[in-house]
Structure formats: structure tokens, C-alpha cells
N, C-alpha and C positions, 0 to 999 in steps of 0.2 A: 433507122429511127431519126438520124440527124437530118436526112433529106425531108422526112415528113414534118419535123419541127420547123425546118427552114421554110418549107412550103406553107404551112399553117400560119406562121408568123407573118411572112411576106404577104400572103393572101389577106390576112386580117388587116394589116396596115394599109394595103392597097385599096381594099374595098371600104375601109373606114372613112376614106375621104371621097367616096363616090356617091354620096347622097342616099345611102341606104337608111332610110328613115323607118323607125319602128316605134314600139309602144313604151320603151324605156322601163321594162319590167323590174329590173333590179333597183333602179332609182325610185320607182313607185313603191316597191316593197319597203325600202328604207324610209321613205316619207310616211308610209302607212304606219310603220313601227313608231316613228317619231310622234305621229299624231295620237297613237294609242297609249303612250306612256302616262299621260295625265289628262285630266279634264281642265286643268288650269292653263289658260292660253299663255301666261308668262313663263311657266315651266317649259311648255312646248317650244316657245320662241328661244329661250336660253339654250335648250338642248339643240335646237336647230343651228344656232350660231356656233355652238361647240362642235357639232358635226361638220360644219363648214370649215372651221379653223383646223380641225384634225384631218382634213380632206376626205372624210367618208363619202360625202356626196360626189366629190370629184372622182374617186375610185369607182363608185357605182356607175356614174355617168360614162366614164371611160369604158368600163366593162360592157355597158349597154351598146355604146357606139361601135367598139371594135369587135365584139363577139355576138352579143345577143340580138341587136337590131339587124346585123348582117345576116344571121341565121333566119330571123323573121322575114327579112326582105326576100331572101331566096326561097324559103320553104313555106312562108305564109303563117308561121307560128313561132312564138318566142317561148322557149322552155321555162323561163322564169316567170312569164306572165300566166303560165298554166297553174291550175289548182291541183292539189294532191289528188291522184287518181285519174286525172285527165291525160290523154295521150293523142298523138296524131301520127299516122303512118303514111308514107309515100313510097312509091317504087321509082327508081331511076336506073338508067342503063349507062354504063361507062365502059368503053372499049368492048362492047358486046356482052358484058356481064351485067345481069340484073341484080340490083341491090334493094333491099327493103330498109328504109330508114325510119326508125320510130323515136319520136321525141316525147319526153315526159318531163315532169318537174325535175330540173337539175340533172338530166340524163339524156344521152343519145345512144341508141343501139343501131349498129349497121351490120346487116347480114347479107351475104351473097345468097341469092335464092337457090343456087345449085348446092348449097350446104357446105361450101368449101371454107368459108371464113365468117366469123362473127366477132365484132369488136364493140365494146361498150365504153363510153366516155362519161365521166361523172364530174359534176361541178360541186365544189365544196364552198358554200357562201361564207363560211367562217374565215377561211384563209384565202379566199378569192383564187382558187386553183382548179384548173381542169386536169383530170387524170385519166389515164387509160386503165381499165379494169382488167387485171390478169389473174391467172390461177394463184399467183403468189401474193396478190393484193393490188392496191392502187399504185400506179406509177405516174407521178405528176409530169406534165409536159409543158404547161405554161401557167403562170400565176401573175398576180398584180401586187406590187408593193409600193410603199411610200418611204422615202428617205430624204431627210433634210428638205422637206416641203416639195419634193419632186416625185413624180409618178413614174414607175418603171414597169415594163413587162419583163418578167423573169422567165427565161426559157431554160428548161432542164435538158441536159444531154443524157445519153444512155449510161454514162459512167457516174451520173449523179451530180456532176458539176453544173453550174448555172451561168448564163450570160444575161446581163441586164441591157435592156433597150429603153432609152429615155423616151417616154411617150409624148414629149413635147416636140420631138424631132420626127422627120419623115425619113424613111430608109428605102433605098432601092433594093431589089432582090439581090443584086450583086453585093451590096453593103451588108445585108443580113448574112449572106453566105460567107463572106470574108470574116465577119465578126465571129460567127460560129466556128469556122475552120481554125482561126487563130486561137480560140479558146481550147479547142481540141488538141492542137499542136502543143500548147503549153501543158495541158494535162498529161500528154503522152511522154513528156521528158522525165 
């Protein structure tokens, strides 16, 4: 699990700075909600300023850049830009195994076509967290939080502890691995 989380975080950080441009589905959903609150343009503007000050737009934009636009860049669709009931399915081969990847609103399902493995990933827009769906329930693996006007990616480990990564900084794969390893060593004491 630790290796998967390290890989996902490092891949997200690496590709977020590689010009993966997309539709900014989460940011547009927030803007659409802001626009629908009132017909009064002054109320909309005041709410917009409030959402800028409370970094809701920053969090949404970061989620788009790091996760959703990256997914859209590589798969051609953004799960947050989809409407309820829409889905897109693709087949990919990795190390000789064929996988079916199905994206729908706030959800990804990955299934080995030989029937050996099925995984589902669910995004909760309320707490900005991606989770693995298991028979015991949802197991979060990465989320986004704001503290003291700073944005962080919060990576969950198998034991439930978390590691924060400052989203204003760039991390190499080695730095991510070191930070995750040191957190696990402290948790094991």
C-alpha cells in the first residue's frame, strides 16, 4: 500500500508540472455552484471573494491540475466533467495483463480482464479525498487540506497515519519516499 501511495503521489506531482491541460471540471463545478446561488450579481461577487479568501477555488484548481486534468490528459475524459450516468471505458495492457478502466462521475473502476483483480476508487468532493473501495468500506489514500492559508496533499498510510506534502513545493520521488518512510518509522515506535 505504501509503495502504491508513494507512486501515485510522485506521479501526480511529476505530471502536474508537465503541461497536462484539461477542462478544470472541479473548478468549473465550484464556479457553477457560485453562479447558481443567487440571481443578484453582488451576492455572487461577494460569495466569489469569500471563496477566494477561504481558498476553495485554490483547492479546486489544485485538484484539477494534480489529479483530474492529468487523468483527462492521459485518458481523454475527466471524471468530474462527466454528468451523472455518463461513463467512459478503455482497455490498457500492462506487463501482459489487459485491464478495463471505467471512469464515471467521481469514480474509477479498474478490472483485470482475466478476472483476477477489481479495484474501485471513489472521490468525495465534500472532503476532497480519493479512497479505495473495499469490502470493509472506503479506505482513503490521498486528500487535500488547507491549514494556515497553505494547501497540502494529505497521504494516508495503511496504519491510518497521514503525511502532509506542501503543494507549493516540488518533491522528487526520493523525497516522497523518504518522507513516507520516516513517518512509518515513527509510527512503528
